[in-house]
C-alpha positions as CSV (number, residue, x, y, z in Angstrom):
1,X,-22.9,-51.4,-38.5
2,X,-23.8,-49.3,-35.6
3,X,-27.0,-47.4,-35.3
4,X,-26.9,-43.6,-35.0
5,X,-28.8,-44.0,-31.7
6,X,-25.8,-45.9,-30.3
7,X,-23.5,-43.1,-31.2
8,X,-25.6,-40.6,-29.3
9,X,-25.1,-42.4,-26.0
10,X,-22.1,-41.5,-24.0
11,X,-20.7,-43.3,-21.0
12,X,-21.5,-40.4,-18.6
13,X,-25.1,-40.4,-19.7
14,X,-25.4,-44.2,-19.2
15,X,-23.9,-44.0,-15.8
16,X,-26.2,-41.1,-14.7
17,X,-29.2,-43.0,-16.0
18,X,-28.1,-46.2,-14.2
19,X,-27.7,-44.3,-10.9
20,X,-31.1,-42.7,-11.3
21,X,-32.7,-46.1,-11.8
22,X,-30.9,-47.4,-8.7
23,X,-32.1,-44.4,-6.6
24,X,-35.7,-44.9,-7.7
25,X,-35.5,-48.7,-7.1
26,X,-34.1,-48.1,-3.6
27,X,-36.8,-45.6,-2.7
28,X,-39.5,-48.0,-4.0
29,X,-38.3,-51.1,-2.1
30,X,-38.0,-49.2,1.2
31,X,-41.8,-48.8,1.2
32,X,-42.4,-52.6,0.8
33,X,-43.3,-54.5,3.9
34,X,-40.7,-56.7,5.5
35,X,-41.4,-60.4,5.1
36,X,-40.0,-62.8,7.6
37,X,-39.1,-66.2,6.1
38,X,-38.0,-69.3,7.8
39,X,-36.0,-72.0,6.1
40,X,-35.7,-75.5,7.6
41,X,-33.2,-78.1,6.8
42,X,-34.5,-81.6,6.1
43,X,-33.2,-83.0,9.3
44,X,-35.2,-80.4,11.3
45,X,-38.5,-81.0,9.4
46,X,-38.6,-84.8,10.1
47,X,-36.8,-85.3,13.4
48,X,-36.4,-88.8,14.7
49,X,-37.6,-89.4,18.2
50,X,-38.0,-92.4,20.3
51,X,-41.4,-93.9,20.7
52,X,-43.1,-93.1,23.9
53,X,-45.8,-94.8,25.8
54,X,-49.1,-95.3,23.9
55,X,-51.8,-92.9,24.5
56,X,-54.7,-94.0,26.8
57,X,-57.7,-95.6,25.0
58,X,-59.9,-92.7,26.0
59,X,-57.6,-90.2,24.2
60,X,-57.6,-92.5,21.1
61,X,-61.4,-92.8,21.1
62,X,-61.8,-89.0,21.3
63,X,-59.3,-88.5,18.5
64,X,-61.1,-91.1,16.3
65,X,-64.5,-89.4,17.0
66,X,-63.1,-86.0,16.1
67,X,-61.3,-87.4,13.0
68,X,-64.5,-89.1,11.7
69,X,-66.5,-85.9,12.2
70,X,-64.2,-84.0,9.8
71,X,-63.1,-86.7,7.3
72,X,-64.4,-86.1,3.8
73,X,-65.9,-89.5,3.0
74,X,-66.3,-93.0,4.4
75,X,-67.1,-96.4,3.0
76,X,-69.9,-98.8,4.2
77,X,-67.7,-99.9,7.1
78,X,-67.1,-96.3,8.3
79,X,-63.5,-96.3,7.1
80,X,-61.9,-93.3,5.4
81,X,-62.4,-93.4,1.7
82,X,-59.8,-91.8,-0.5
83,X,-59.4,-91.7,-4.3
84,X,-56.3,-91.7,-6.3
85,X,-55.6,-88.5,-8.2
86,X,-56.1,-88.8,-11.9
87,X,-52.6,-87.4,-12.6
88,X,-51.1,-90.2,-10.4
89,X,-52.5,-93.0,-12.5
């Protein structure tokens, strides 16, 4: 059983309506800002590289000092304290 509303629609009217929708959509998306996206393959994200020479002790001491100054919490021995997320238990 078809609805009387379906009988009122003709193919030319549907086509004209679809073209108008596309025209409006095209006009709207032209005003949107262009977003640059970068996609990386897994092999580019984690490249393998040979180990180099160890950094000098002075560089490691400075790194440790900076790291400790920004780390969230430490235990009694001054080591980084982390907690397991509840959802991971």
